[in-house]
N, CA, C, O and the ligand as a Tripos MOL2 file, in Angstrom:
@<TRIPOS>MOLECULE
protein
  293   291    74     0     0
PROTEIN
NO_CHARGES

@<TRIPOS>ATOM
      1 N         120.8840    9.7700   29.3900 N.3       1 MET1
      2 CA        121.1360   10.0050   27.9050 C.3       1 MET1
      3 C         121.9060    8.8530   27.3850 C.2       1 MET1
      4 O         123.0510    8.7210   27.8190 O.2       1 MET1
      5 N         121.4380    7.9630   26.4870 N.am      2 PRO2
      6 CA        122.1820    6.8250   26.0780 C.3       2 PRO2
      7 C         123.1910    7.1320   25.0130 C.2       2 PRO2
      8 O         122.9820    7.9640   24.1300 O.2       2 PRO2
      9 N         124.1650    6.5130   25.1120 N.am      3 ILE3
     10 CA        125.3110    6.4930   24.0570 C.3       3 ILE3
     11 C         125.0420    5.3330   23.0640 C.2       3 ILE3
     12 O         124.8310    4.2050   23.5090 O.2       3 ILE3
     13 N         125.0450    5.5630   21.8180 N.am      4 TYR4
     14 CA        124.8450    4.6530   20.7640 C.3       4 TYR4
     15 C         125.9910    4.5360   20.0180 C.2       4 TYR4
     16 O         126.6820    5.5280   19.7850 O.2       4 TYR4
     17 N         126.3130    3.3020   19.5640 N.am      5 GLU5
     18 CA        127.4240    3.0660   18.6300 C.3       5 GLU5
     19 C         126.8890    2.9740   17.2900 C.2       5 GLU5
     20 O         125.8800    2.2940   17.1040 O.2       5 GLU5
     21 N         127.4550    3.5840   16.3320 N.am      6 TYR6
     22 CA        127.1120    3.5190   14.8770 C.3       6 TYR6
     23 C         128.2900    3.1370   14.0160 C.2       6 TYR6
     24 O         129.4460    3.4710   14.2770 O.2       6 TYR6
     25 N         127.8970    2.3540   12.8820 N.am      7 ALA7
     26 CA        128.7570    2.1040   11.7700 C.3       7 ALA7
     27 C         128.2430    2.8220   10.6530 C.2       7 ALA7
     28 O         127.0540    2.6580   10.3790 O.2       7 ALA7
     29 N         129.0280    3.6900    9.8710 N.am      8 CYS8
     30 CA        128.6170    4.3760    8.6980 C.3       8 CYS8
     31 C         128.5660    3.1990    7.4970 C.2       8 CYS8
     32 O         129.5080    2.4430    7.2590 O.2       8 CYS8
     33 N         127.4610    3.1950    6.8890 N.am      9 ARG9
     34 CA        127.3210    2.3460    5.6910 C.3       9 ARG9
     35 C         128.0910    2.7900    4.5000 C.2       9 ARG9
     36 O         128.4310    1.9590    3.6580 O.2       9 ARG9
     37 N         128.3810    4.0280    4.3780 N.am     10 LYS10
     38 CA        129.1060    4.5870    3.3690 C.3      10 LYS10
     39 C         130.6440    4.4550    3.3620 C.2      10 LYS10
     40 O         131.2570    3.9330    2.4310 O.2      10 LYS10
     41 N         131.2030    4.9500    4.4320 N.am     11 CYS11
     42 CA        132.7250    4.9120    4.5600 C.3      11 CYS11
     43 C         133.0930    3.8260    5.5870 C.2      11 CYS11
     44 O         134.2880    3.5570    5.7140 O.2      11 CYS11
     45 N         132.2070    3.1960    6.3090 N.am     12 GLY12
     46 CA        132.6230    2.1650    7.3120 C.3      12 GLY12
     47 C         133.1220    2.8580    8.6160 C.2      12 GLY12
     48 O         133.4940    2.1460    9.5480 O.2      12 GLY12
     49 N         133.1440    3.9850    8.7040 N.am     13 HIS13
     50 CA        133.5710    4.7340    9.9910 C.3      13 HIS13
     51 C         132.6500    4.1940   11.1800 C.2      13 HIS13
     52 O         131.4220    4.1870   11.0910 O.2      13 HIS13
     53 N         133.3470    3.7440   12.2970 N.am     14 GLU14
     54 CA        132.5290    3.5550   13.4940 C.3      14 GLU14
     55 C         132.7330    4.5750   14.5300 C.2      14 GLU14
     56 O         133.8620    5.0030   14.7710 O.2      14 GLU14
     57 N         131.6660    4.9900   15.1660 N.am     15 PHE15
     58 CA        131.7720    6.0500   16.2040 C.3      15 PHE15
     59 C         130.6170    5.9450   17.2820 C.2      15 PHE15
     60 O         129.5610    5.3450   17.0840 O.2      15 PHE15
     61 N         130.9270    6.5460   18.3410 N.am     16 GLU16
     62 CA        129.8970    6.6600   19.4400 C.3      16 GLU16
     63 C         129.2290    7.9710   19.5240 C.2      16 GLU16
     64 O         129.9890    8.9300   19.3870 O.2      16 GLU16
     65 N         127.9750    8.2360   19.7180 N.am     17 THR17
     66 CA        127.3920    9.5150   19.8690 C.3      17 THR17
     67 C         126.2450    9.4450   20.8170 C.2      17 THR17
     68 O         125.5500    8.4430   20.9860 O.2      17 THR17
     69 N         126.1100   10.5270   21.3890 N.am     18 LEU18
     70 CA        124.8220   10.7280   22.1800 C.3      18 LEU18
     71 C         123.6510   10.9480   21.3870 C.2      18 LEU18
     72 O         123.7380   11.7510   20.4570 O.2      18 LEU18
     73 N         122.5140   10.3320   21.6210 N.am     19 VAL19
     74 CA        121.3490   10.6490   20.7110 C.3      19 VAL19
     75 C         120.1940   11.0330   21.5150 C.2      19 VAL19
     76 O         119.7470   10.3730   22.4540 O.2      19 VAL19
     77 N         119.7190   12.1970   21.0660 N.am     20 ARG20
     78 CA        118.4040   12.7330   21.7210 C.3      20 ARG20
     79 C         117.3360   12.1570   20.8510 C.2      20 ARG20
     80 O         117.5450   11.8570   19.6760 O.2      20 ARG20
     81 N         116.1430   12.0010   21.4760 N.am     21 SER21
     82 CA        114.9980   11.3970   20.6360 C.3      21 SER21
     83 C         114.7120   12.4720   19.6790 C.2      21 SER21
     84 O         114.6590   13.6450   20.0490 O.2      21 SER21
     85 N         114.5200   12.1050   18.4320 N.am     22 GLY22
     86 CA        114.2290   12.9970   17.2360 C.3      22 GLY22
     87 C         115.3310   13.4210   16.6160 C.2      22 GLY22
     88 O         115.1870   13.9920   15.5350 O.2      22 GLY22
     89 N         116.5810   13.2430   17.1330 N.am     23 ASN23
     90 CA        117.7610   13.7770   16.4900 C.3      23 ASN23
     91 C         118.5340   12.6620   15.6410 C.2      23 ASN23
     92 O         118.9760   11.6540   16.1920 O.2      23 ASN23
     93 N         118.6580   12.8750   14.4050 N.am     24 VAL24
     94 CA        119.3100   11.9720   13.5160 C.3      24 VAL24
     95 C         120.8220   12.1450   13.5250 C.2      24 VAL24
     96 O         121.2650   13.2040   13.0790 O.2      24 VAL24
     97 N         121.5900   11.3020   13.9430 N.am     25 PRO25
     98 CA        123.0420   11.4420   13.9340 C.3      25 PRO25
     99 C         123.6180   11.3040   12.4970 C.2      25 PRO25
    100 O         122.9690   10.7520   11.6080 O.2      25 PRO25
    101 N         124.8050   11.8020   12.3080 N.am     26 ASP26
    102 CA        125.3990   11.7240   10.9740 C.3      26 ASP26
    103 C         126.8960   11.2340   11.0760 C.2      26 ASP26
    104 O         127.4620   11.3510   12.1620 O.2      26 ASP26
    105 N         127.4830   10.7560   10.1280 N.am     27 CYS27
    106 CA        128.8730   10.2600   10.2640 C.3      27 CYS27
    107 C         129.7070   11.5180   10.3760 C.2      27 CYS27
    108 O         129.5830   12.4890    9.6290 O.2      27 CYS27
    109 N         130.5740   11.4140   11.3810 N.am     28 PRO28
    110 CA        131.5010   12.5760   11.4650 C.3      28 PRO28
    111 C         132.6610   12.5860   10.4680 C.2      28 PRO28
    112 O         133.5030   13.4820   10.4100 O.2      28 PRO28
    113 N         132.6230   11.5360    9.7130 N.am     29 SER29
    114 CA        133.7620   11.3810    8.6650 C.3      29 SER29
    115 C         133.1690   11.8720    7.3190 C.2      29 SER29
    116 O         133.8330   12.6430    6.6260 O.2      29 SER29
    117 N         132.0480   11.4880    6.9610 N.am     30 CYS30
    118 CA        131.5380   11.8060    5.6510 C.3      30 CYS30
    119 C         130.2380   12.5150    5.5870 C.2      30 CYS30
    120 O         129.7820   12.8950    4.5090 O.2      30 CYS30
    121 N         129.5620   12.7240    6.8420 N.am     31 ARG31
    122 CA        128.3400   13.3590    6.9610 C.3      31 ARG31
    123 C         127.0940   12.6300    6.5050 C.2      31 ARG31
    124 O         125.9900   13.1650    6.4080 O.2      31 ARG31
    125 N         127.3690   11.3420    6.2280 N.am     32 SER32
    126 CA        126.2660   10.4630    5.7060 C.3      32 SER32
    127 C         125.2970   10.0770    6.8510 C.2      32 SER32
    128 O         125.7550    9.8750    7.9750 O.2      32 SER32
    129 N         124.0180    9.9730    6.6100 N.am     33 THR33
    130 CA        123.0960    9.6210    7.5930 C.3      33 THR33
    131 C         122.7340    8.2080    7.4400 C.2      33 THR33
    132 O         121.9050    7.7460    8.2240 O.2      33 THR33
    133 N         123.2480    7.4580    6.5310 N.am     34 GLU34
    134 CA        123.0070    6.1480    6.3450 C.3      34 GLU34
    135 C         123.9210    5.3130    7.3970 C.2      34 GLU34
    136 O         125.0370    4.8820    7.1090 O.2      34 GLU34
    137 N         123.3480    5.1630    8.5430 N.am     35 LEU35
    138 CA        124.1200    4.5740    9.5740 C.3      35 LEU35
    139 C         123.5360    3.2710   10.0570 C.2      35 LEU35
    140 O         122.3190    3.0900   10.0550 O.2      35 LEU35
    141 N         124.4010    2.3580   10.4730 N.am     36 GLU36
    142 CA        123.9170    1.1050   11.1370 C.3      36 GLU36
    143 C         123.9700    1.3230   12.6410 C.2      36 GLU36
    144 O         125.0350    1.6390   13.1710 O.2      36 GLU36
    145 N         122.9580    1.1780   13.2810 N.am     37 LYS37
    146 CA        122.9670    1.3730   14.8030 C.3      37 LYS37
    147 C         123.2420    0.1760   15.5150 C.2      37 LYS37
    148 O         122.5300   -0.8110   15.3250 O.2      37 LYS37
    149 N         124.2220    0.1480   16.3380 N.am     38 LYS38
    150 CA        124.6930   -0.9300   16.9930 C.3      38 LYS38
    151 C         124.0220   -0.9030   18.4610 C.2      38 LYS38
    152 O         123.4350    0.0950   18.8800 O.2      38 LYS38
    153 N         124.1400   -1.8930   19.0770 N.am     39 LEU39
    154 CA        123.5610   -1.7800   20.6180 C.3      39 LEU39
    155 C         124.4620   -0.9640   21.5040 C.2      39 LEU39
    156 O         125.6700   -1.1930   21.5610 O.2      39 LEU39
    157 N         123.9050   -0.0580   22.1600 N.am     40 SER40
    158 CA        124.4930    0.7110   23.1510 C.3      40 SER40
    159 C         125.1410   -0.1150   24.3170 C.2      40 SER40
    160 O         124.7050   -1.2470   24.5290 O.2      40 SER40
    161 N         126.0990    0.3600   25.0390 N.am     41 VAL41
    162 CA        126.5820   -0.3970   26.1560 C.3      41 VAL41
    163 C         125.5160   -0.7760   27.1360 C.2      41 VAL41
    164 O         125.3870   -1.9250   27.5570 O.2      41 VAL41
    165 N         124.7480    0.2430   27.4900 N.am     42 PHE42
    166 CA        123.7900    0.1930   28.4650 C.3      42 PHE42
    167 C         122.7200   -0.9350   28.0940 C.2      42 PHE42
    168 O         122.4180   -1.7910   28.9260 O.2      42 PHE42
    169 N         122.2200   -0.9110   26.9590 N.am     43 ALA43
    170 CA        121.2020   -1.8610   26.4240 C.3      43 ALA43
    171 C         121.7170   -3.2790   26.5510 C.2      43 ALA43
    172 O         121.0320   -4.2160   26.9590 O.2      43 ALA43
    173 N         123.1760   -3.3710   26.1100 N.am     44 THR44
    174 CA        123.6370   -4.7400   26.0980 C.3      44 THR44
    175 C         123.7900   -5.2880   27.6280 C.2      44 THR44
    176 O         123.5180   -6.4550   27.9100 O.2      44 THR44
    177 N         124.2040   -4.4330   28.4950 N.am     45 ALA45
    178 CA        124.2790   -4.8110   29.9080 C.3      45 ALA45
    179 C         122.9420   -5.2450   30.5380 C.2      45 ALA45
    180 O         122.8230   -6.1890   31.3200 O.2      45 ALA45
    181 N         121.8960   -4.4020   30.0820 N.am     46 ALA46
    182 CA        120.6420   -4.6280   30.6990 C.3      46 ALA46
    183 C         120.0560   -6.0410   30.1520 C.2      46 ALA46
    184 O         119.5440   -6.8450   30.9310 O.2      46 ALA46
    185 N         120.1620   -6.2740   28.8230 N.am     47 SER47
    186 CA        119.7350   -7.4350   28.2890 C.3      47 SER47
    187 C         120.3070   -8.7740   28.8520 C.2      47 SER47
    188 O         119.6590   -9.7560   29.2140 O.2      47 SER47
    189 N         121.6490   -8.6030   28.8490 N.am     48 SER48
    190 CA        122.4670   -9.6910   29.5660 C.3      48 SER48
    191 C         121.9490  -10.1270   30.9660 C.2      48 SER48
    192 O         121.8680  -11.2930   31.3540 O.2      48 SER48
    193 N         121.6220   -9.0420   31.6450 N.am     49 THR49
    194 CA        121.0750   -9.3020   33.0350 C.3      49 THR49
    195 C         119.9440  -10.0780   33.0020 C.2      49 THR49
    196 O         119.8210  -11.0800   33.7070 O.2      49 THR49
    197 N         119.0440   -9.6590   32.1750 N.am     50 GLU50
    198 CA        117.7990  -10.4620   32.0050 C.3      50 GLU50
    199 C         117.8980  -11.7610   31.6430 C.2      50 GLU50
    200 O         117.1320  -12.6330   32.0560 O.2      50 GLU50
    201 N         118.9000  -11.9640   30.8090 N.am     51 ALA51
    202 CA        119.1580  -13.2470   30.0440 C.3      51 ALA51
    203 C         119.5060  -14.3640   31.0600 C.2      51 ALA51
    204 O         119.2960  -15.5580   30.8460 O.2      51 ALA51
    205 N         120.0890  -13.8300   32.2500 N.am     52 ALA52
    206 CA        120.6650  -14.7000   33.1260 C.3      52 ALA52
    207 C         119.7930  -14.7100   34.5100 C.2      52 ALA52
    208 O         120.0770  -13.9580   35.4420 O.2      52 ALA52
    209 N         118.7680  -15.5800   34.5510 N.am     53 PRO53
    210 CA        117.7540  -15.5320   35.6230 C.3      53 PRO53
    211 C         118.4810  -16.2300   36.8150 C.2      53 PRO53
    212 O         119.1840  -17.2290   36.6670 O.2      53 PRO53
    213 N         118.2550  -15.6320   37.9730 N.am     54 THR54
    214 CA        118.7740  -16.2280   39.1250 C.3      54 THR54
    215 C         117.7540  -17.3430   39.6670 C.2      54 THR54
    216 O         116.5400  -17.2180   39.5020 O.2      54 THR54
    217 N         118.3010  -18.3970   40.2980 N.am     55 ALA55
    218 CA        117.5240  -19.3460   40.8340 C.3      55 ALA55
    219 C         116.5710  -18.7520   41.8840 C.2      55 ALA55
    220 O         116.9360  -17.8210   42.6030 O.2      55 ALA55
    221 N         115.4000  -19.2740   41.9630 N.am     56 GLY56
    222 CA        114.5980  -18.7470   43.0850 C.3      56 GLY56
    223 C         114.9420  -19.2200   44.3060 C.2      56 GLY56
    224 O         115.6510  -20.2210   44.4090 O.2      56 GLY56
    225 N         114.4260  -18.4820   45.4770 N.am     57 PRO57
    226 CA        114.6380  -19.0430   46.8410 C.3      57 PRO57
    227 C         114.1780  -20.3640   47.1330 C.2      57 PRO57
    228 O         114.8190  -21.1150   47.8690 O.2      57 PRO57
    229 N         112.9880  -20.7190   46.5370 N.am     58 CYS58
    230 CA        112.5270  -22.0470   46.8430 C.3      58 CYS58
    231 C         113.2330  -22.9570   45.7700 C.2      58 CYS58
    232 O         112.9300  -22.8580   44.5800 O.2      58 CYS58
    233 N         114.2340  -23.8960   46.2440 N.am     59 GLY59
    234 CA        114.8720  -24.6830   45.5010 C.3      59 GLY59
    235 C         114.1240  -25.5010   44.4980 C.2      59 GLY59
    236 O         114.5050  -25.7320   43.3510 O.2      59 GLY59
    237 N         112.9590  -25.9330   45.0850 N.am     60 ALA60
    238 CA        112.1150  -26.9240   44.2560 C.3      60 ALA60
    239 C         111.3050  -26.4040   43.2910 C.2      60 ALA60
    240 O         111.0990  -27.1030   42.2990 O.2      60 ALA60
    241 N         110.7310  -25.1780   43.3780 N.am     61 CYS61
    242 CA        109.8640  -24.6160   42.2500 C.3      61 CYS61
    243 C         110.3130  -23.2030   41.8920 C.2      61 CYS61
    244 O         109.9240  -22.6960   40.8400 O.2      61 CYS61
    245 N         111.1080  -22.5570   42.7200 N.am     62 GLY62
    246 CA        111.6650  -21.2740   42.4320 C.3      62 GLY62
    247 C         110.5610  -20.1010   42.7930 C.2      62 GLY62
    248 O         110.5530  -18.9750   42.2950 O.2      62 GLY62
    249 N         109.7590  -20.5440   43.6350 N.am     63 HIS63
    250 CA        108.7000  -19.4700   44.1200 C.3      63 HIS63
    251 C         109.4650  -18.3310   44.7350 C.2      63 HIS63
    252 O         110.3440  -18.5570   45.5670 O.2      63 HIS63
    253 N         109.1310  -17.0170   44.3190 N.am     64 PRO64
    254 CA        109.9450  -15.8600   44.7850 C.3      64 PRO64
    255 C         109.8320  -15.5930   46.3150 C.2      64 PRO64
    256 O         110.6620  -14.9190   46.9270 O.2      64 PRO64
    257 N         108.6320  -16.2330   46.9430 N.am     65 ASP65
    258 CA        108.4020  -15.9630   48.3350 C.3      65 ASP65
    259 C         109.1760  -16.8370   49.2370 C.2      65 ASP65
    260 O         109.1050  -16.6730   50.4550 O.2      65 ASP65
    261 N         109.9170  -17.7610   48.7050 N.am     66 GLY66
    262 CA        110.6890  -18.6040   49.4770 C.3      66 GLY66
    263 C         110.1050  -19.9940   49.8470 C.2      66 GLY66
    264 O         108.9310  -20.2450   49.5770 O.2      66 GLY66
    265 N         110.9350  -20.9330   50.4830 N.am     67 PRO67
    266 CA        110.3900  -22.1970   50.8370 C.3      67 PRO67
    267 C         109.0760  -22.1880   51.6610 C.2      67 PRO67
    268 O         108.9960  -21.4350   52.6320 O.2      67 PRO67
    269 N         108.0830  -22.9610   51.3280 N.am     68 GLY68
    270 CA        106.8720  -22.9860   52.1160 C.3      68 GLY68
    271 C         105.7350  -22.1130   51.5890 C.2      68 GLY68
    272 O         104.5560  -22.3320   51.8690 O.2      68 GLY68
    273 N         106.1970  -20.9950   50.7210 N.am     69 ALA69
    274 CA        105.1660  -20.1100   50.1860 C.3      69 ALA69
    275 C         104.3610  -20.7940   48.9850 C.2      69 ALA69
    276 O         103.2580  -20.3860   48.6190 O.2      69 ALA69
    277 N         104.9950  -21.8200   48.4420 N.am     70 CYS70
    278 CA        104.1870  -22.5070   47.4140 C.3      70 CYS70
    279 C         103.4090  -23.7170   48.0730 C.2      70 CYS70
    280 O         103.9420  -24.2790   49.0300 O.2      70 CYS70
    281 N         102.2580  -24.1210   47.6450 N.am     71 ALA71
    282 CA        101.3760  -25.2190   48.3160 C.3      71 ALA71
    283 C         102.0780  -26.5130   48.1300 C.2      71 ALA71
    284 O         101.8790  -27.3850   48.9760 O.2      71 ALA71
    285 N         102.8430  -26.7430   47.1700 N.am     72 LEU72
    286 CA        103.4180  -28.0280   46.8290 C.3      72 LEU72
    287 C         104.3880  -28.5190   47.8570 C.2      72 LEU72
    288 O         104.5590  -29.7300   47.9990 O.2      72 LEU72
    289 N         105.0940  -27.5560   48.6520 N.am     73 HIS73
    290 CA        106.1950  -28.1040   49.2440 C.3      73 HIS73
    291 C         105.9660  -27.7460   50.7240 C.2      73 HIS73
    292 O         106.7860  -28.0900   51.5760 O.2      73 HIS73
    293 ZN        130.7990    7.8890    6.8540 Zn       74 ZN74
@<TRIPOS>BOND
     1     1     2 1
     2     2     3 1
     3     3     4 2
     4     3     5 am
     5     5     6 1
     6     6     7 1
     7     7     8 2
     8     7     9 am
     9     9    10 1
    10    10    11 1
    11    11    12 2
    12    11    13 am
    13    13    14 1
    14    14    15 1
    15    15    16 2
    16    15    17 am
    17    17    18 1
    18    18    19 1
    19    19    20 2
    20    19    21 am
    21    21    22 1
    22    22    23 1
    23    23    24 2
    24    23    25 am
    25    25    26 1
    26    26    27 1
    27    27    28 2
    28    27    29 am
    29    29    30 1
    30    30    31 1
    31    31    32 2
    32    31    33 am
    33    33    34 1
    34    34    35 1
    35    35    36 2
    36    35    37 am
    37    37    38 1
    38    38    39 1
    39    39    40 2
    40    39    41 am
    41    41    42 1
    42    42    43 1
    43    43    44 2
    44    43    45 am
    45    45    46 1
    46    46    47 1
    47    47    48 2
    48    47    49 am
    49    49    50 1
    50    50    51 1
    51    51    52 2
    52    51    53 am
    53    53    54 1
    54    54    55 1
    55    55    56 2
    56    55    57 am
    57    57    58 1
    58    58    59 1
    59    59    60 2
    60    59    61 am
    61    61    62 1
    62    62    63 1
    63    63    64 2
    64    63    65 am
    65    65    66 1
    66    66    67 1
    67    67    68 2
    68    67    69 am
    69    69    70 1
    70    70    71 1
    71    71    72 2
    72    71    73 am
    73    73    74 1
    74    74    75 1
    75    75    76 2
    76    75    77 am
    77    77    78 1
    78    78    79 1
    79    79    80 2
    80    79    81 am
    81    81    82 1
    82    82    83 1
    83    83    84 2
    84    83    85 am
    85    85    86 1
    86    86    87 1
    87    87    88 2
    88    87    89 am
    89    89    90 1
    90    90    91 1
    91    91    92 2
    92    91    93 am
    93    93    94 1
    94    94    95 1
    95    95    96 2
    96    95    97 am
    97    97    98 1
    98    98    99 1
    99    99   100 2
   100    99   101 am
   101   101   102 1
   102   102   103 1
   103   103   104 2
   104   103   105 am
   105   105   106 1
   106   106   107 1
   107   107   108 2
   108   107   109 am
   109   109   110 1
   110   110   111 1
   111   111   112 2
   112   111   113 am
   113   113   114 1
   114   114   115 1
   115   115   116 2
   116   115   117 am
   117   117   118 1
   118   118   119 1
   119   119   120 2
   120   119   121 am
   121   121   122 1
   122   122   123 1
   123   123   124 2
   124   123   125 am
   125   125   126 1
   126   126   127 1
   127   127   128 2
   128   127   129 am
   129   129   130 1
   130   130   131 1
   131   131   132 2
   132   131   133 am
   133   133   134 1
   134   134   135 1
   135   135   136 2
   136   135   137 am
   137   137   138 1
   138   138   139 1
   139   139   140 2
   140   139   141 am
   141   141   142 1
   142   142   143 1
   143   143   144 2
   144   143   145 am
   145   145   146 1
   146   146   147 1
   147   147   148 2
   148   147   149 am
   149   149   150 1
   150   150   151 1
   151   151   152 2
   152   151   153 am
   153   153   154 1
   154   154   155 1
   155   155   156 2
   156   155   157 am
   157   157   158 1
   158   158   159 1
   159   159   160 2
   160   159   161 am
   161   161   162 1
   162   162   163 1
   163   163   164 2
   164   163   165 am
   165   165   166 1
   166   166   167 1
   167   167   168 2
   168   167   169 am
   169   169   170 1
   170   170   171 1
   171   171   172 2
   172   171   173 am
   173   173   174 1
   174   174   175 1
   175   175   176 2
   176   175   177 am
   177   177   178 1
   178   178   179 1
   179   179   180 2
   180   179   181 am
   181   181   182 1
   182   182   183 1
   183   183   184 2
   184   183   185 am
   185   185   186 1
   186   186   187 1
   187   187   188 2
   188   187   189 am
   189   189   190 1
   190   190   191 1
   191   191   192 2
   192   191   193 am
   193   193   194 1
   194   194   195 1
   195   195   196 2
   196   195   197 am
   197   197   198 1
   198   198   199 1
   199   199   200 2
   200   199   201 am
   201   201   202 1
   202   202   203 1
   203   203   204 2
   204   203   205 am
   205   205   206 1
   206   206   207 1
   207   207   208 2
   208   207   209 am
   209   209   210 1
   210   210   211 1
   211   211   212 2
   212   211   213 am
   213   213   214 1
   214   214   215 1
   215   215   216 2
   216   215   217 am
   217   217   218 1
   218   218   219 1
   219   219   220 2
   220   219   221 am
   221   221   222 1
   222   222   223 1
   223   223   224 2
   224   223   225 am
   225   225   226 1
   226   226   227 1
   227   227   228 2
   228   227   229 am
   229   229   230 1
   230   230   231 1
   231   231   232 2
   232   231   233 am
   233   233   234 1
   234   234   235 1
   235   235   236 2
   236   235   237 am
   237   237   238 1
   238   238   239 1
   239   239   240 2
   240   239   241 am
   241   241   242 1
   242   242   243 1
   243   243   244 2
   244   243   245 am
   245   245   246 1
   246   246   247 1
   247   247   248 2
   248   247   249 am
   249   249   250 1
   250   250   251 1
   251   251   252 2
   252   251   253 am
   253   253   254 1
   254   254   255 1
   255   255   256 2
   256   255   257 am
   257   257   258 1
   258   258   259 1
   259   259   260 2
   260   259   261 am
   261   261   262 1
   262   262   263 1
   263   263   264 2
   264   263   265 am
   265   265   266 1
   266   266   267 1
   267   267   268 2
   268   267   269 am
   269   269   270 1
   270   270   271 1
   271   271   272 2
   272   271   273 am
   273   273   274 1
   274   274   275 1
   275   275   276 2
   276   275   277 am
   277   277   278 1
   278   278   279 1
   279   279   280 2
   280   279   281 am
   281   281   282 1
   282   282   283 1
   283   283   284 2
   284   283   285 am
   285   285   286 1
   286   286   287 1
   287   287   288 2
   288   287   289 am
   289   289   290 1
   290   290   291 1
   291   291   292 2
@<TRIPOS>SUBSTRUCTURE
     1 MET1         2 RESIDUE 1 A MET
     2 PRO2         6 RESIDUE 1 A PRO
     3 ILE3        10 RESIDUE 1 A ILE
     4 TYR4        14 RESIDUE 1 A TYR
     5 GLU5        18 RESIDUE 1 A GLU
     6 TYR6        22 RESIDUE 1 A TYR
     7 ALA7        26 RESIDUE 1 A ALA
     8 CYS8        30 RESIDUE 1 A CYS
     9 ARG9        34 RESIDUE 1 A ARG
    10 LYS10       38 RESIDUE 1 A LYS
    11 CYS11       42 RESIDUE 1 A CYS
    12 GLY12       46 RESIDUE 1 A GLY
    13 HIS13       50 RESIDUE 1 A HIS
    14 GLU14       54 RESIDUE 1 A GLU
    15 PHE15       58 RESIDUE 1 A PHE
    16 GLU16       62 RESIDUE 1 A GLU
    17 THR17       66 RESIDUE 1 A THR
    18 LEU18       70 RESIDUE 1 A LEU
    19 VAL19       74 RESIDUE 1 A VAL
    20 ARG20       78 RESIDUE 1 A ARG
    21 SER21       82 RESIDUE 1 A SER
    22 GLY22       86 RESIDUE 1 A GLY
    23 ASN23       90 RESIDUE 1 A ASN
    24 VAL24       94 RESIDUE 1 A VAL
    25 PRO25       98 RESIDUE 1 A PRO
    26 ASP26      102 RESIDUE 1 A ASP
    27 CYS27      106 RESIDUE 1 A CYS
    28 PRO28      110 RESIDUE 1 A PRO
    29 SER29      114 RESIDUE 1 A SER
    30 CYS30      118 RESIDUE 1 A CYS
    31 ARG31      122 RESIDUE 1 A ARG
    32 SER32      126 RESIDUE 1 A SER
    33 THR33      130 RESIDUE 1 A THR
    34 GLU34      134 RESIDUE 1 A GLU
    35 LEU35      138 RESIDUE 1 A LEU
    36 GLU36      142 RESIDUE 1 A GLU
    37 LYS37      146 RESIDUE 1 A LYS
    38 LYS38      150 RESIDUE 1 A LYS
    39 LEU39      154 RESIDUE 1 A LEU
    40 SER40      158 RESIDUE 1 A SER
    41 VAL41      162 RESIDUE 1 A VAL
    42 PHE42      166 RESIDUE 1 A PHE
    43 ALA43      170 RESIDUE 1 A ALA
    44 THR44      174 RESIDUE 1 A THR
    45 ALA45      178 RESIDUE 1 A ALA
    46 ALA46      182 RESIDUE 1 A ALA
    47 SER47      186 RESIDUE 1 A SER
    48 SER48      190 RESIDUE 1 A SER
    49 THR49      194 RESIDUE 1 A THR
    50 GLU50      198 RESIDUE 1 A GLU
    51 ALA51      202 RESIDUE 1 A ALA
    52 ALA52      206 RESIDUE 1 A ALA
    53 PRO53      210 RESIDUE 1 A PRO
    54 THR54      214 RESIDUE 1 A THR
    55 ALA55      218 RESIDUE 1 A ALA
    56 GLY56      222 RESIDUE 1 A GLY
    57 PRO57      226 RESIDUE 1 A PRO
    58 CYS58      230 RESIDUE 1 A CYS
    59 GLY59      234 RESIDUE 1 A GLY
    60 ALA60      238 RESIDUE 1 A ALA
    61 CYS61      242 RESIDUE 1 A CYS
    62 GLY62      246 RESIDUE 1 A GLY
    63 HIS63      250 RESIDUE 1 A HIS
    64 PRO64      254 RESIDUE 1 A PRO
    65 ASP65      258 RESIDUE 1 A ASP
    66 GLY66      262 RESIDUE 1 A GLY
    67 PRO67      266 RESIDUE 1 A PRO
    68 GLY68      270 RESIDUE 1 A GLY
    69 ALA69      274 RESIDUE 1 A ALA
    70 CYS70      278 RESIDUE 1 A CYS
    71 ALA71      282 RESIDUE 1 A ALA
    72 LEU72      286 RESIDUE 1 A LEU
    73 HIS73      290 RESIDUE 1 A HIS
    74 ZN74       293 GROUP 0 **** ****
């Protein structure tokens, strides 16, 4: 169950809430549903992991099967 961070567009209140699919959260302060959805902690962590590719085992071409797996080396 993902936790999402929201900022209320009406009163500026920021809060985190669990969101089920199909469920529209509202501001705990003013009950407005005009919310700006921020990235969840989990989504941020996942995307940062993808954005930092590790070097492949084969130093020359990065072939995932290691040195010698690619025909060029
Ligand atoms: Zn609000």
